[in-house]
C-alpha positions in Angstrom: 14.4 -14.3 -16.3 13.1 -13.5 -12.7 12.0 -9.7 -11.7 14.7 -9.9 -9.1 17.8 -10.6 -11.6 16.1 -7.7 -14.1 16.5 -5.0 -11.3 19.6 -5.9 -10.3 20.7 -4.6 -14.1 20.0 -1.5 -13.6 23.1 0.9 -13.3 24.2 2.1 -9.9 25.2 5.4 -10.7 21.9 7.7 -10.4 19.0 6.9 -8.4 17.2 3.9 -9.9 14.0 2.0 -9.5 15.4 -1.0 -7.4 16.9 1.7 -5.0 13.3 3.7 -5.0 11.6 0.6 -3.9 13.9 0.1 -1.3 13.2 2.9 0.2 9.9 2.8 -0.2 9.5 -0.8 1.5 11.7 0.9 4.2 9.9 4.1 5.3 6.5 3.9 3.6 4.2 5.0 6.5 1.0 3.0 4.4 3.4 -0.4 4.8 4.7 0.2 8.0 1.3 1.0 9.2 0.1 -2.2 7.7 3.2 -4.5 9.6 1.7 -2.7 12.6 -1.6 -3.6 12.2 -0.3 -7.3 11.3 1.2 -7.4 14.6 -1.9 -6.5 16.3 -3.6 -9.6 14.5 -1.1 -12.0 15.6 -2.5 -10.9 19.6 -6.1 -12.5 18.8 -4.4 -16.0 18.9 -2.9 -15.7 22.6 -6.4 -13.8 23.4 -8.5 -17.0 21.8 -6.1 -19.2 23.5 -6.7 -17.3 27.3 -10.0 -18.5 27.5 -9.1 -22.1 27.5 -6.1 -21.2 29.8 -6.6 -21.8 33.9 -7.2 -18.9 35.8 -5.5 -17.7 38.9 -7.0 -15.1 41.1 -6.7 -13.9 44.4 -8.3 -11.7 47.1 -8.0 -10.0 50.5 -9.6 -7.6 52.8 -10.3 -6.3 56.1 -13.6 -5.9 57.7 -14.2 -3.6 60.5 -18.2 -4.3 62.2 -18.9 -1.1 63.9 -22.1 -2.2 64.6 -22.7 -5.9 65.7 -25.8 -8.0 66.9 -25.7 -11.0 68.9 -22.8 -11.9 71.1 -19.0 -11.1 70.0 -18.3 -14.9 69.4 -20.6 -14.5 66.2 -19.7 -11.3 65.2 -16.0 -10.3 66.0 -14.9 -6.6 65.8 -12.8 -7.4 62.6 -12.2 -9.3 60.2 -9.1 -10.4 57.8 -9.7 -12.7 54.9 -7.8 -13.8 51.7 -8.2 -16.5 49.5 -6.6 -17.8 46.4 -8.2 -19.8 43.5 -7.5 -21.4 40.5 -10.1 -22.0 37.4 -9.5 -24.4 34.9 -11.9 -25.2 32.4 -12.5 -28.2 31.0 -15.0 -28.4 28.1 -16.7 -25.2 26.7 -18.8 -26.5 24.0 -15.8 -26.1 21.1 -15.4 -22.5 22.1 -12.2 -21.8 22.7 -10.8 -24.3 20.1 -13.0 -22.9 17.4 -11.9 -19.2 18.3 -8.3 -19.9 18.0 -8.6 -21.4 14.8 -10.2 -19.0 13.6 -7.8 -16.6 14.8 -4.8 -18.4 13.4 -6.5 -18.3 10.2 -6.9 -14.8 10.4 -3.0 -14.5 11.1 -2.6 -16.1 7.5 -4.7 -13.8 6.1 -2.7 -10.5 7.4 0.0 -11.5 6.3 -1.4 -12.3 2.6 -3.2 -8.8 3.0 0.3 -7.7 3.9 2.1 -8.9 1.1 -0.8 -7.1 -1.2 -0.5 -4.0 0.6 3.4 -4.6 -0.1 2.5 -4.5 -4.1 0.3 -1.9 -3.9 2.7 0.4 -2.8 5.0 -1.1 -5.3 2.9 -0.2 -8.0 2.1 3.1 -6.8 6.3 3.9 -6.6 6.4 2.3 -10.4 4.0 4.7 -11.6 4.8 7.8 -9.4 8.8 6.8 -10.7 7.7 6.5 -13.9 5.8 9.9 -14.1 8.7 11.8 -12.9 10.3 10.2 -16.1 7.3 11.0 -18.5 7.0 14.7 -16.8 10.7 15.6 -17.1 11.0 14.8 -21.0 7.4 16.2 -21.7 8.8 19.3 -19.8 12.2 19.4 -21.9 10.1 18.5 -25.4 7.6 21.5 -24.3 10.9 23.3 -23.8 12.2 22.8 -26.9 9.1 23.5 -28.9 9.4 27.1 -27.2 12.7 27.3 -28.6 11.9 26.4 -32.0 9.0 28.3 -32.4 11.1 31.6 -30.8 13.6 30.9 -33.7 10.9 30.9 -36.1 9.1 34.1 -35.0 12.6 36.4 -35.0 12.8 35.0 -38.5 9.3 35.3 -39.0 9.6 39.1 -38.1 13.2 39.5 -40.0 11.0 38.2 -43.2 8.7 40.8 -42.3 10.8 43.7 -42.3 11.8 42.7 -45.6 8.3 42.1 -47.0 8.4 38.8 -47.8 5.6 38.1 -45.0 2.8 39.7 -44.2 1.6 40.7 -40.4 -0.4 37.8 -40.3 2.5 35.5 -40.6 4.1 37.3 -37.8 0.7 37.3 -35.8 0.6 33.6 -36.0 4.0 33.3 -35.0 3.6 35.0 -31.9 0.1 33.6 -31.1 2.0 29.8 -31.2 5.0 30.8 -29.3 2.2 32.0 -26.6 0.3 29.2 -26.7 3.6 27.1 -26.1 4.8 28.8 -23.3 1.5 28.5 -21.5 1.7 24.6 -22.4 5.4 24.7 -20.7 4.1 26.4 -17.9 1.1 24.4 -17.3 3.3 21.0 -18.0 5.7 22.2 -15.2 3.8 21.8 -13.0 2.8 18.7 -13.8 6.1 17.6 -13.0 6.2 19.5 -9.6 3.3 17.7 -8.8 4.9 14.2 -10.1 7.8 15.0 -8.2 5.9 16.0 -5.0 3.9 12.4 -4.9 7.3 10.8 -5.1 8.4 12.5 -2.4 4.9 11.2 -0.3 5.6 7.3 -1.5 9.0 6.9 -1.0 10.2 9.7 1.4 13.1 11.4 -0.4 13.2 14.1 -3.6 13.9 12.4 -6.9 17.6 13.2 -7.8 18.8 12.2 -11.6 16.8 9.0 -12.2 17.6 6.4 -14.5 15.4 4.7 -17.0 13.7 1.5 -15.5 14.8 -1.8 -16.4 13.0 -4.0 -18.4 10.4 -5.9 -17.0 10.4 -9.9 -17.0 8.7 -11.8 -19.9 4.8 -11.0 -19.2 2.2 -14.0 -20.3 1.2 -14.4 -24.1 -2.0 -14.0 -23.4 -4.7 -12.6 -20.9 -5.7 -16.0 -19.8 -2.6 -17.0 -19.0 -2.1 -13.8 -16.6 -5.6 -14.1 -15.0 -4.9 -18.5 -14.0 -1.8 -17.0 -12.2 -3.4 -14.1 -10.7 -6.1 -16.5 -9.3 -3.8 -19.0 -7.7 -0.9 -16.4 -6.9 -2.7 -13.1 -5.6 -2.2 -12.3 -2.0 -4.9 -9.9 -1.7 -7.5 -13.0 -3.1 -5.3 -14.9 -1.1 -6.7 -13.4 2.2 -10.1 -12.7 1.4 -10.3 -16.4 0.7 -8.6 -17.1 4.1 -10.5 -14.5 5.8 -13.8 -16.3 4.6 -12.3 -19.8 6.0 -12.0 -18.4 9.3 -15.4 -17.2 9.5 -16.7 -21.2 9.2 -15.1 -21.6 13.0 -16.7 -18.3 14.0 -20.2 -19.8 13.4 -18.9 -22.9 15.6 -17.7 -21.0 17.5 -21.1 -19.3 17.8 -22.7 -22.6 18.2 -20.8 -23.3 21.8 -22.8 -20.9 23.3 -25.8 -23.7 23.5 -23.7 -26.2 25.1 -22.8 -27.3 28.2 -19.6 -25.9 30.3 -17.8 -27.7 32.9 -14.7 -26.5 35.0 -12.7 -27.1 38.0 -12.0 -24.9 40.9 -9.4 -25.1 43.6 -9.3 -22.8 46.6 -7.6 -22.3 49.7 -8.9 -19.7 52.0 -7.6 -18.0 55.6 -9.3 -16.0 58.1 -8.2 -14.2 60.8 -10.4 -12.4 63.5 -7.2 -10.2 64.9 -7.8 -11.1 68.4 -11.6 -10.2 68.1 -12.9 -13.6 68.0 -15.0 -14.5 71.1 -13.7 -11.3 73.0 -15.0 -10.6 76.5 -15.9 -14.4 77.0 -13.2 -15.3 78.7 -13.0 -18.3 76.0 -10.0 -19.2 74.2 -10.7 -19.6 70.9 -8.4 -19.4 67.9 -8.2 -16.6 65.8 -7.2 -17.6 62.2 -8.2 -20.7 60.0 -7.9 -21.8 56.5 -9.5 -24.0 54.5 -8.7 -25.7 50.4 -11.5 -26.6 48.7 -12.1 -28.0 45.2 -15.5 -28.0 43.4 -16.2 -29.5 39.7 -18.6 -26.8 37.8 -21.1 -27.3 35.6 -23.0 -24.6 33.5 -26.0 -26.4 31.4 -27.7 -22.9 30.0 -31.1 -23.2 29.4 -32.8 -20.1 28.6 -30.5 -17.0 27.8 -33.1 -14.3 25.7 -32.4 -15.6 22.7 -28.7 -14.5 22.9 -27.1 -17.7 21.2 -29.4 -18.2 18.5 -28.7 -14.4 17.7 -25.0 -15.0 17.7 -25.2 -17.5 15.2 -27.1 -15.8 12.7 -25.1 -12.8 13.3 -21.9 -15.4 12.7 -23.5 -17.0 9.6 -24.3 -13.7 8.0 -20.9 -12.5 8.3 -20.2 -15.8 6.8 -21.9 -14.7 3.7 -20.8 -11.3 3.7 -16.9 -13.1 3.5 -17.9 -15.3 1.0 -19.2 -12.7 -1.3 -16.8 -10.4 -0.8 -14.3 -12.9 -1.8 -16.1 -13.4 -4.8 -15.9 -9.4 -5.1 -12.2 -9.7 -5.0 -11.5 -12.7 -7.3 -13.6 -10.3 -9.9 -11.3 -7.5 -9.0 -8.5 -9.4 -9.3 -9.5 -10.7 -12.6 -10.4 -7.4 -13.9 -7.3 -5.8 -12.7 -5.2 -8.5 -14.7 -6.9 -8.4 -18.1 -7.0 -4.5 -17.9 -3.2 -4.2 -16.9 -2.9 -6.8 -20.1 -4.7 -5.3 -22.1 -3.1 -1.6 -21.3 0.2 -3.1 -21.8 0.0 -4.9 -25.0 -2.1 -1.6 -26.2 1.1 0.8 -24.9 3.4 -1.5 -26.7 1.5 -0.6 -30.1 1.3 2.6 -29.4 5.0 3.2 -28.7 5.6 1.1 -32.3 3.6 3.9 -34.2 4.8 7.5 -31.9 8.0 6.1 -33.1 7.1 5.6 -36.7 5.3 8.6 -36.1 8.3 10.9 -34.5 10.6 9.8 -37.1 7.8 10.7 -40.2 7.2 13.8 -38.2 10.8 14.9 -38.3 10.8 14.6 -42.1 7.6 16.3 -42.8 9.0 19.2 -40.6 12.0 19.4 -42.6 10.5 18.9 -46.0 7.8 21.5 -45.3 10.9 24.3 -44.0 12.2 23.2 -47.3 9.4 23.9 -49.4 8.7 27.4 -47.1 12.3 28.4 -48.6 11.0 27.9 -52.2 7.4 29.7 -51.5 5.1 26.6 -52.0 4.7 26.3 -48.4 3.7 28.7 -45.7 4.4 30.0 -42.2 1.3 27.9 -40.8 2.3 24.6 -42.5 5.5 25.2 -40.3 4.1 25.9 -37.0 1.5 22.9 -37.7 4.2 20.2 -38.9 6.0 21.3 -35.6 3.1 20.6 -33.5 2.5 17.5 -35.1 6.0 16.3 -34.5 5.4 17.9 -30.6 2.3 15.9 -30.3 3.9 12.4 -31.7 6.7 12.8 -29.0 4.6 13.5 -26.3 2.2 10.3 -27.5 5.9 8.4 -27.4 7.2 9.1 -23.7 3.9 8.7 -22.5 2.7 5.3 -24.4 6.5 4.5 -22.7 5.2 5.0 -19.2 1.8 3.3 -19.7 3.7 0.2 -20.6 5.7 -0.1 -17.8 3.3 0.9 -15.7 0.3 -1.1 -16.5 3.1 -4.4 -17.2 4.1 -4.0 -13.8 0.4 -3.7 -12.4 0.3 -6.8 -14.1 2.9 -8.8 -12.1 1.4 -7.1 -8.9 -2.2 -8.4 -10.0 -0.2 -12.1 -10.8 0.7 -11.9 -7.5 4.8 -11.2 -8.1 5.5 -8.0 -7.6 6.2 -8.3 -3.3 9.8 -7.7 -1.7 10.8 -11.3 -2.3 10.7 -11.3 -5.9 12.0 -7.7 -6.6 15.5 -8.7 -4.5 15.7 -5.4 -2.6 18.9 -4.3 -1.2 18.9 -2.6 2.5 19.1 -5.6 4.8 16.8 -8.5 5.6 13.3 -8.3 4.4 10.4 -8.1 6.8 9.6 -11.3 7.9 5.8 -10.9 9.5 5.8 -14.7 11.0 8.5 -13.8 13.8 6.8 -12.0 15.2 4.1 -14.2 15.6 6.3 -17.2 16.8 7.0 -15.1 19.6 3.7 -13.9 20.6 1.2 -17.2 19.9 2.1 -18.9 23.4 3.2 -16.3 25.7 1.0 -16.1 28.8 2.1 -13.3 31.1 0.1 -10.9 32.2 2.8 -8.7 32.9 4.6 -8.9 29.2 3.5 -5.6 27.7 5.9 -5.6 24.6 7.3 -2.7 23.1 5.7 0.9 23.0 5.0 2.1 19.9 7.7 4.2 17.9 7.5 6.2 14.5 9.2 4.6 12.1 8.4 6.5 8.3 10.1 9.9 8.9 8.3 12.8 8.1 8.7 14.8 4.7 7.6 18.5 6.0 11.8 19.4 6.1 12.2 17.9 2.1 12.8 21.1 0.0 9.6 22.3 -2.1 10.2 20.8 -5.6 10.9 22.1 -8.9 10.4 21.8 -12.7 14.1 21.2 -13.3 15.0 18.9 -16.1 17.9 16.4 -14.8 17.5 14.2 -18.0 18.9 14.7 -21.5 16.2 14.0 -24.1 16.3 10.6 -25.5 17.9 11.0 -29.0 14.9 9.6 -30.7 13.0 13.0 -29.0 15.3 15.4 -29.4 15.4 18.5 -32.1 17.5 20.6 -31.0 16.9 24.0 -32.2 20.6 25.0 -32.6 20.6 22.7 -35.9 17.5 23.2 -37.1 18.1 25.5 -39.8 16.1 28.9 -39.4 13.6 30.2 -42.0 15.2 32.0 -44.7 14.3 35.6 -45.4 13.4 37.0 -48.5 17.2 37.7 -49.8 17.8 34.3 -49.4 15.3 32.4 -51.2 16.2 31.5 -54.6 13.9 33.3 -57.4 11.6 31.6 -59.7 
């Protein structure tokens, strides 16, 4: 089962994870900036190729000789000169060919890096989406807890009025309710922060978010995950390609010691503007042309140590690239293993937390029943309610952690890119299109398009609030209206 098929199965009646990912894919500024950076990287190939192409140049100028020595025949008053020449490099020691190959490999590395940025952006969006769901649930749970504690406090005050409880019991209820209200304010602020982060990544405010679809099957072991990651992780592929490009950088640097051969063809034109031989009475031609063809050989003998310095520099940069590739591999391995561990652990926490929620619900019912016959105190009820809330929050958090870790594992394995998710909203961005367009261009006047904004700003997006837009999972719901109020002393059976 593919990740694309899983996301297609999500409901479309409300905002889904798939829709959020599609919005981010089109408008996230980190992603659109990386695309622009890759288009700039594409231009390194025609830049490298230009060093091996013919160069055509022309020049013209008019000279007015204000002070002349000798006769006017050899020193005319004015002179118009123009020339056009073509220089064709024949051999440059491999500098051009190796430079072109290095640039082409870096284009491949940039495309892999772009896919890595896609995966990172999608992982951030998945985390933000699930953070909103988690924090909405936690706010709802805390609001529910406040209602329950408020009901308990009213019941405690009623029982105090009839002498069934002490002032200490009422104070305990009041203190627990005050703390619950403070905790509600805190989690509401966290929800607002999560929604603002969602706006930052997706570009629009989260509406009523659907629960995310199930992830595709994940590897059975961390070793299996690492094996896939070492083969498919785009960031690691980019590091390996960058390492390979430095081989050609070293070869290009070594070309600085080798001879260079070129051919030049030039056409010259001169016009003395009637000033040649003026005053001599001689009829001489005032214009002239000449054509020249030459072969140039540049054999460097001593350059002050420049070639050696460039070679040493290129070799050290290659060493850096080698170490960076190793560091990237370590990071990928660590990310895959840690994501797998968090995912598996969260699955276990979910099972334990679900059992704890059910057990704490039964425990709370029992403590309330025992309180009604005098075998439990108000503090016992308050503690049972707090334990239920803690287990509910643990369950909500574990569900979020499991999903985010599972998606992060897919990203580490290289299976969380746009083509893996089957996003709607038009054709996917193809970085090879621009590269194919520019790699062979030779015009000096093809400036391309002027950059314009792609990602919209979010300053006009309304400030987020802590309104809960989704009902609680039935497993988490503990409606205060269905919770029996604490019995008063008059209602309590007498021993």
